C-alpha positions in Angstrom: -35.7 -11.4 -14.0 -35.8 -7.4 -14.8 -33.0 -5.6 -16.7 -32.1 -3.7 -12.8 -32.6 -6.8 -10.7 -30.5 -8.6 -13.7 -28.2 -5.5 -13.3 -28.1 -5.4 -9.6 -27.9 -9.2 -9.2 -24.5 -9.0 -11.5 -22.8 -5.8 -9.2 -23.4 -8.6 -6.4 -21.7 -11.6 -8.1 -18.8 -9.3 -8.4 -19.0 -8.4 -4.7 -19.0 -11.6 -3.8 -15.8 -13.1 -6.3 -14.0 -10.1 -4.9 -14.2 -11.3 -1.2 -13.0 -14.3 -2.0 -9.9 -12.8 -3.2 -7.1 -12.6 -0.3 -7.9 -9.0 0.7 -11.7 -9.3 0.7 -14.7 -6.9 -0.3 -16.9 -7.8 2.4 -20.5 -6.9 1.9 -22.7 -4.5 3.5 -26.4 -4.4 4.8 -26.8 -0.3 3.4 -25.6 -1.2 -0.3 -22.2 0.6 -0.1 -20.6 -1.6 -1.4 -22.5 -2.1 -4.7 -22.4 2.1 -4.7 -19.1 2.1 -4.6 -18.4 -0.9 -7.1 -20.8 1.2 -9.4 -18.3 4.0 -9.1 -15.5 1.6 -10.0 -16.9 -0.6 -12.8 -19.3 -0.5 -15.3 -21.8 -2.9 -15.8 -20.6 -4.6 -19.1 -17.2 -5.1 -17.6 -18.3 -7.0 -14.8 -18.2 -10.2 -17.0 -14.5 -10.3 -17.7 -13.6 -9.2 -14.1 -15.4 -12.3 -12.8 -12.9 -14.2 -15.3 -9.7 -12.5 -13.2 -8.3 -13.7 -9.9 -5.2 -12.4 -7.7 -3.1 -14.1 -10.0 -1.9 -13.4 -13.4 -4.4 -15.2 -16.4 -3.3 -14.9 -19.9 -5.2 -13.3 -22.5 -6.0 -16.9 -24.3 -7.6 -18.5 -21.3 -9.8 -15.1 -20.5 -11.2 -15.0 -24.0 -11.8 -19.1 -23.9 -13.3 -18.9 -21.6 -15.6 -15.8 -22.4 -16.4 -17.0 -26.0 -18.2 -19.3 -24.3 -20.6 -17.4 -23.2 -21.1 -15.1 -26.4 -18.2 -13.1 -25.8 -16.1 -12.0 -29.0 -12.7 -11.5 -28.9 -12.7 -8.0 -29.6 -15.4 -7.2 -27.5 -13.0 -9.0 -23.9 -9.9 -7.0 -26.0 -11.9 -3.8 -25.9 -13.1 -3.8 -22.0 -10.0 -5.0 -20.9 -8.2 -2.1 -22.4 -10.5 0.1 -21.3 -10.3 -1.4 -17.3 -6.2 -0.5 -18.1 -6.9 3.0 -19.1 -9.0 3.6 -15.9 -6.4 1.7 -13.9 -8.2 -1.0 -11.9 -7.0 -4.1 -13.2 -3.2 -5.2 -13.1 -1.4 -6.4 -16.1 2.3 -7.6 -17.5 3.8 -8.3 -20.6 4.8 -11.7 -21.0 7.0 -13.5 -23.9 3.9 -15.0 -24.8 1.7 -12.2 -24.6 -0.6 -9.8 -22.1 -1.6 -11.2 -18.7 -4.3 -9.5 -16.1 -5.3 -9.8 -12.6 -7.6 -8.2 -10.3 -6.4 -5.6 -7.5 -7.7 -5.3 -4.3 -9.7 -2.2 -2.9 -6.3 -1.2 -1.2 -3.7 -1.1 -2.2 -5.0 -1.1 -5.9 -8.6 0.2 -6.7 -8.3 2.9 -4.1 -5.0 4.3 -5.7 -6.5 4.2 -9.0 -8.2 7.2 -8.1 -5.2 9.2 -7.2 -5.5 12.1 -9.7 -9.5 11.5 -9.7 -9.9 12.3 -5.8 -13.2 14.2 -5.0 -15.0 14.4 -2.2 -17.9 12.6 -3.8 -15.7 9.3 -4.5 -14.3 9.8 -0.6 -17.8 9.9 0.9 -18.6 7.0 -0.9 -15.0 4.8 0.0 -15.4 5.8 3.7 -19.0 5.4 4.2 -18.4 1.7 2.9 -15.2 1.4 5.1 -16.9 2.4 8.1 -20.0 -0.3 7.6 -17.7 -3.0 6.3 -14.9 -2.7 8.8 -12.7 -3.2 5.9 -10.2 -0.8 7.5 -10.0 -3.3 10.7 -9.7 -6.0 8.6 -7.0 -4.7 6.9 -4.4 -3.2 9.4 -5.3 -6.9 11.7 -4.1 -8.7 9.1 -1.1 -11.3 10.1 0.6 -10.4 7.0 0.4 -6.9 6.1 0.2 -5.3 3.0 3.4 -3.0 3.6 6.1 -3.3 5.7 8.7 -0.6 7.3 12.7 0.0 5.9 14.6 1.5 8.4 15.9 5.2 7.5 19.5 4.3 6.1 21.3 6.5 8.7 19.6 4.8 11.8 21.5 1.3 10.8 25.1 1.1 12.5 27.4 -0.1 9.9 28.3 -3.2 11.7 25.2 -4.4 11.2 23.9 -6.7 8.8 21.0 -5.4 6.8 19.5 -7.6 4.3 19.1 -6.4 0.6 15.5 -6.2 0.8 15.3 -4.5 4.2 18.1 -1.6 1.9 16.3 1.2 0.7 19.3 1.7 -1.6 20.1 -1.8 -3.0 15.7 -1.7 -2.9 16.7 1.3 -5.8 19.7 0.0 -7.2 17.8 -3.8 -8.1 14.9 -1.8 -9.8 15.2 -3.2 -13.7 12.1 -1.3 -15.1 11.2 2.2 -15.1 10.6 4.0 -12.0 7.9 6.3 -11.7 6.8 9.8 -8.7 3.5 9.9 -7.3 1.3 12.3 -6.0 0.9 11.0 -2.1 -3.1 9.8 -2.1 -3.4 10.4 1.6 -1.8 13.9 1.4 -4.4 14.8 -1.0 -7.0 13.6 0.8 -6.0 15.4 4.1 -6.0 18.6 1.8 -9.3 17.8 0.3 -10.6 17.4 3.9 -9.1 21.1 4.6 -5.7 19.5 6.6 -2.0 19.8 5.5 0.7 17.2 6.5 2.5 18.4 9.2 5.7 16.4 7.9 6.0 18.0 4.6 4.4 20.5 2.3 5.1 18.0 -0.6 2.6 15.9 -2.2 5.3 14.1 -4.8 6.8 11.7 -2.4 5.6 8.3 -3.5 7.7 5.8 -6.0 6.0 2.6 -7.8 8.2 0.5 -9.8 8.5 -2.1 -12.9 5.0 -3.4 -13.7 3.1 -0.8 -11.7 5.1 1.7 -13.0 4.3 1.3 -16.6 0.3 0.5 -15.1 0.8 4.6 -14.9 2.7 6.2 -17.5 0.2 4.1 -20.2 -2.4 6.3 -18.2 -0.4 9.3 -18.4 0.4 10.1 -14.9 3.5 10.0 -12.8 7.1 11.4 -13.4 9.2 8.9 -14.6 12.7 9.3 -13.0 16.2 7.4 -12.7 17.4 5.8 -9.8 20.0 9.0 -8.7 16.6 11.0 -8.7 14.7 8.3 -6.8 17.3 8.5 -4.0 17.0 12.3 -3.6 13.1 11.9 -3.4 13.9 9.4 -0.4 16.5 11.5 1.0 14.4 14.2 1.4 11.3 11.8 3.0 13.9 11.1 5.3 14.7 14.6 6.3 11.2 15.0 6.7 10.3 12.5 9.4 8.4 10.2 7.0 8.1 6.6 7.2 9.6 4.3 4.2 7.0 1.7 3.6 7.4 -0.7 0.6 5.1 -3.2 -0.8 5.6 -6.4 1.8 7.9 -8.2 -0.7 11.4 -8.7 -1.3 11.0 -7.1 -5.2 8.7 -4.5 -3.9 6.5 -2.7 -6.7 6.1 0.5 -5.2 7.7 2.5 -1.8 5.1 5.0 0.0 6.8 7.5 2.4 4.3 7.8 5.0 3.2 10.1 7.9 1.2 9.6 11.1 -1.3 12.4 10.7 -2.2 11.7 6.8 -1.4 7.9 5.8 -4.6 5.7 5.7 -2.6 2.8 6.9 -0.4 4.1 9.6 -2.9 6.6 11.1 -5.4 3.7 11.6 -2.5 1.4 13.1 -1.8 4.0 15.6 -5.7 3.3 17.1 -4.7 0.1 17.8 -2.7 -0.6 21.3 -0.3 -3.1 19.3 0.5 -2.2 16.1 3.8 -4.0 15.9 2.0 -7.0 15.9 0.6 -6.8 12.6 3.6 -4.8 11.1 6.2 -6.8 8.8 9.5 -5.1 10.3 13.1 -6.4 11.3 14.2 -3.6 13.7 12.9 -2.3 17.2 14.4 1.3 18.8 16.3 0.8 22.1 17.2 4.0 24.6 20.3 4.0 26.8 18.8 5.4 29.6 22.5 7.0 30.4 22.6 8.7 27.7 19.0 10.5 27.3 18.4 13.7 28.7 15.3 14.2 27.7 15.2 16.7 25.0 11.4 15.0 24.0 12.9 15.3 20.1 12.0 11.9 19.2 8.6 12.2 20.5 8.1 14.7 17.7 9.1 12.5 15.1 7.6 9.3 16.0 4.6 8.8 13.5 3.3 5.9 15.9 3.3 7.3 19.3 5.8 4.3 20.5 7.8 7.3 22.8 6.8 8.3 26.0 8.6 9.8 28.8 9.2 8.6 32.7 11.5 10.6 34.7 12.5 12.8 31.9 13.8 9.6 30.2 12.5 8.3 26.9 11.1 4.5 26.9 10.2 2.7 23.8 6.7 0.9 23.7 8.1 -2.4 21.8 4.1 -2.9 21.2 4.0 0.2 19.1 7.5 0.6 17.2 8.2 -0.1 14.0 11.3 0.0 13.6 11.6 3.3 11.4 14.7 4.8 12.4 13.5 8.2 12.8 13.8 8.8 16.6 17.6 7.2 16.1 18.5 10.3 13.3 17.2 12.4 15.3 18.3 11.9 18.5 21.4 14.6 19.6 22.9 12.7 22.2 22.5 9.0 19.7 20.9 7.5 23.2 18.4 5.5 20.9 19.2 2.8 18.5 18.1 0.3 16.2 18.1 -3.2 17.5 17.1 -6.6 15.1 14.2 -8.4 16.6 15.0 -11.4 18.0 12.0 -13.0 15.5 12.8 -11.5 11.9 9.1 -11.7 9.8 9.6 -13.6 6.4 8.9 -11.7 3.9 7.3 -12.6 0.2 9.1 -12.5 -2.9 6.8 -10.7 -5.0 3.2 -9.7 -4.9 1.5 -12.8 -5.8 3.3 -14.6 -3.3 2.2 -12.2 -0.6 -1.5 -12.3 -1.7 -0.8 -16.2 -2.0 0.1 -15.8 1.9 -2.9 -13.5 2.4 -5.2 -16.1 0.9 -3.8 -19.2 3.3 -4.7 -17.5 6.4 -7.2 -19.4 8.7 
């Protein structure tokens, strides 16, 4: 086998390995899958990547396995550090050393390009997304990677809001660092010549704990305290952004998204029943006796869940994701959030989330 064919074969092996992970990385006929992998990964990094899965693995286990394939301990360490410096693998420090895991394309590899987004990269990504139908698979997963937490002021005091649904509690319970990042979706829109309709700010997204440490190690983002984080989220709420943490009780990140820029939210708008594929505990309800047809809520809704019939707002429950934007904007308080009859279960952390996704039929 020639050297070129050998390299192509190894990239194909990596694609197949990634496709066995919970989110997957399907092949394409055109080879756009391999082109994208070559953008992210160097050839010499692939043997190490093939040792990683969506679950954390110790350095000792990785080295033991690769040493049997004639890789030295120093080689393994160098490659892992190189992957870390590019933000292409997950890692965390434990009492017995550092552990590593592979990252999905979304949320993971794509986000690693937050501060290196170019038209060339976006062309590669979009070609792959379209040809592989990756985006469709992503937004129609029965267990999504993101969920919605309601805007704080949209919840009436008598409602019991679970800790993992409460923005303030999420921030208060963070034990590690908090880092403020630019929104990759709004940056992508700017590259395309579009501006966000909701806000002119780019720095709207938060990452926590191990993920925050990864960004700090790469020299990106701004480390902030809990009060500063809450202030950022208050601004995001005022601008009508939807609060979307990772789908776990101990989230790794908290995005604030809009229907015009957000990759996942804008794609969700294209399907007739986004609420079916969204983790949310609430849905909006209109009191027709109070609604005066001002249409303020129509402008605030990011998923096209509101229509007007005879000048009265109507909520399409197949579309409503329970963010509360319409509630706080209604001047007559004609809209409220009510708890869904069936509350979705929330995984404890990202490992449980991806394990659950991997078990889907």
